[in-house]
C-alpha positions in Angstrom: 72.6 30.3 126.9 75.6 28.0 126.2 78.0 31.0 126.2 76.9 31.8 129.7 77.5 28.2 130.7 81.0 28.2 129.1 81.9 31.4 130.9 80.6 30.0 134.2 82.6 26.8 133.7 85.8 28.7 132.7 85.6 30.9 135.8 84.8 28.0 138.1 87.7 26.0 136.7 90.1 28.8 137.1 89.1 29.3 140.7 89.3 25.6 141.5 92.7 25.4 139.8 94.0 28.3 141.9 92.7 26.8 145.1 94.1 23.4 144.3 97.5 24.8 143.6 97.5 26.5 146.9 96.1 23.5 148.9 98.5 21.1 147.2 101.3 22.9 149.0 99.8 21.8 152.4 98.1 18.5 151.9 97.7 15.3 150.1 95.6 15.0 146.9 93.5 12.3 148.6 92.5 14.8 151.3 92.0 17.7 149.0 90.2 16.1 146.1 86.9 15.3 147.9 86.6 18.9 149.0 87.3 20.2 145.6 84.9 17.8 144.0 82.1 18.8 146.5 82.7 22.5 145.8 82.7 21.9 142.1 79.4 20.0 142.2 77.7 22.6 144.4 78.8 25.5 142.2 78.6 24.1 138.7 75.6 24.8 136.5 73.4 22.1 134.9 75.2 22.6 131.6 78.7 22.4 133.2 80.7 19.2 133.1 80.7 17.1 136.3 83.8 16.9 138.5 84.9 13.7 136.7 85.4 15.8 133.6 87.9 18.2 135.2 89.5 16.2 138.1 92.5 15.0 136.0 93.2 18.6 134.8 93.0 19.9 138.4 95.3 17.2 139.7 97.7 17.8 136.8 97.9 21.4 137.6 99.2 20.6 141.1 101.7 18.1 139.7 103.1 20.4 137.1 103.9 23.0 139.7 105.8 20.4 141.7 103.4 20.7 144.5 101.5 17.5 144.5 102.3 15.3 147.5 
């Protein structure tokens, strides 16, 4: 069952990273982050890390692309 959870988490993370990169072009992190966190928490499985476990990585992905405001 853990393999399914790992796959779910990887797919969810990739989707959130892509959305974050796009949204960071148009808004401030403080505006975007609560929406991303809410979506993550609604979509993650019980065996998937909470938002706090991925938030820094998501924010960094915006910053490394020079997109974070």
